C-alpha positions in Angstrom: -140.4 -85.9 94.8 -137.4 -87.0 92.8 -137.6 -89.8 90.3 -135.3 -92.0 92.6 -137.7 -91.5 95.5 -140.7 -92.4 93.3 -138.9 -95.5 92.2 -138.1 -96.5 95.8 -141.7 -96.0 96.7 -142.8 -98.1 93.7 -140.3 -100.8 94.7 -142.0 -101.0 98.2 -145.5 -101.1 96.7 -144.5 -103.8 94.1 -142.8 -105.9 96.8 -145.8 -105.7 99.0 -148.1 -106.7 96.1 -145.9 -109.7 95.3 -146.0 -110.9 98.9 -149.8 -110.2 99.2 -150.5 -111.9 95.9 -148.6 -115.0 96.9 -150.4 -115.4 100.3 -153.9 -114.2 99.4 -156.4 -116.8 98.2 -156.2 -117.3 94.4 -158.6 -120.1 93.8 -161.3 -122.1 95.4 -161.9 -125.6 94.1 -165.4 -126.9 94.8 -166.6 -130.4 94.3 -170.3 -131.1 94.2 -170.8 -127.7 96.0 -170.0 -129.5 99.3 -166.2 -129.7 99.5 -164.2 -126.5 99.1 -160.5 -126.0 99.1 -159.1 -122.5 98.8 -155.5 -122.1 97.7 -153.1 -119.2 97.7 -149.9 -119.5 95.7 -148.0 -120.3 98.9 -150.4 -122.9 100.2 -150.6 -124.5 96.7 -146.9 -124.8 96.6 -146.8 -126.4 100.1 -149.7 -128.7 99.0 -147.5 -130.0 96.1 -144.8 -130.9 98.6 -147.3 -132.5 101.0 -148.8 -134.6 98.1 -145.4 -136.0 97.2 -144.6 -133.8 94.2 -141.1 -132.5 95.0 -140.2 -131.8 91.4 -143.3 -129.7 90.8 -142.7 -128.1 94.2 -139.2 -127.1 93.2 -140.3 -125.7 89.8 -143.2 -123.7 91.0 -141.4 -122.4 94.1 -138.3 -121.4 92.0 -140.2 -119.6 89.3 -143.0 -118.1 91.4 -141.3 -117.2 94.7 -137.5 -117.3 94.4 -137.2 -115.7 91.0 -139.4 -112.7 91.8 -137.7 -112.3 95.2 -134.3 -112.3 93.7 -135.3 -109.8 91.0 -136.7 -107.5 93.7 -133.5 -107.9 95.6 -131.4 -106.9 92.6 -133.7 -103.9 92.0 -133.3 -102.8 95.6 -129.5 -103.0 95.3 -129.6 -100.9 92.1 -131.9 -98.4 93.7 -129.5 -98.0 96.7 -126.9 -97.0 94.2 -124.0 -97.2 96.7 -123.1 -100.7 95.8 -120.5 -101.4 93.2 -119.0 -99.6 90.3 -120.2 -99.4 86.7 -119.0 -102.9 86.0 -121.1 -104.3 88.9 -124.1 -102.2 87.8 -123.9 -103.5 84.2 -123.6 -107.1 85.5 -126.7 -106.6 87.7 -128.6 -105.1 84.7 -127.6 -108.1 82.6 -128.9 -110.5 85.2 -132.2 -108.5 85.3 -132.4 -108.6 81.5 -132.0 -112.4 81.7 -134.7 -112.7 84.4 -136.9 -110.4 82.4 -137.2 -113.0 79.7 -138.8 -115.3 82.2 -141.0 -112.7 84.0 -144.4 -113.9 82.8 -143.4 -117.4 83.6 -144.5 -116.7 87.2 -148.0 -116.2 86.1 -147.9 -119.2 83.8 -146.7 -121.3 86.7 -149.7 -120.3 88.7 -151.9 -121.5 85.8 -150.0 -124.8 86.0 -150.8 -125.0 89.7 -154.5 -125.1 88.8 -153.9 -128.1 86.6 -151.6 -129.9 89.1 -154.1 -129.8 92.0 -155.9 -133.1 91.9 -159.5 -132.4 91.2 -162.3 -134.9 91.5 -164.6 -135.9 88.7 -166.7 -132.7 89.0 -165.2 -129.5 90.2 -165.7 -125.7 89.9 -162.8 -123.3 90.2 -163.6 -119.8 91.6 -160.9 -117.2 91.0 -160.1 -114.8 93.9 -158.3 -111.5 94.2 -154.9 -113.0 94.9 -154.4 -114.2 91.3 -155.2 -110.7 90.0 -152.9 -109.0 92.5 -150.0 -111.4 91.7 -150.4 -110.9 88.0 -150.5 -107.2 88.4 -147.4 -107.3 90.6 -145.5 -109.3 88.0 -146.4 -106.8 85.3 -145.6 -103.9 87.7 -142.2 -105.4 88.5 -141.5 -105.6 84.8 -142.2 -101.9 84.4 -140.2 -101.1 87.5 -137.3 -103.1 86.2 -137.4 -101.1 82.9 -137.5 -97.8 84.8 -134.7 -98.7 87.2 -132.6 -100.1 84.4 -133.0 -96.8 82.5 -132.0 -94.8 85.6 -129.0 -97.1 86.4 -127.9 -97.3 82.8 -127.7 -93.5 82.7 -124.4 -93.6 84.6 -125.7 -92.8 88.0 
């Protein structure tokens, strides 16, 4: 299997992990062991909008959904290799470099989501698999970006 084929397969896996991490439950908030609310990243973002927090909705949605999706789109275009010339490729790599500086912000934004959900006086937070999968996907996308940038920068 060629390195390009392995990178394409890795792109599919990381993309699936990002989507799954965003929709799988991340947290359950329990109040007095009676009332339970389970949130995924996607449902938490929609909750912010429903609760009248449009600014927080825009921030969390932008950094946790749009930015990773755009980054994966750019990586896909670089992997295809048929698009653009060297100038175009360098421009895409520059954008990925800029996005890379903000990569872990996706995970930080999820942590902010925990704080912004309005909890009662007494609450427990149970962490679920979604938060781990999303965090792993963000880290894997950083590694994938590095590998694709090295391949693309090699004058393919």
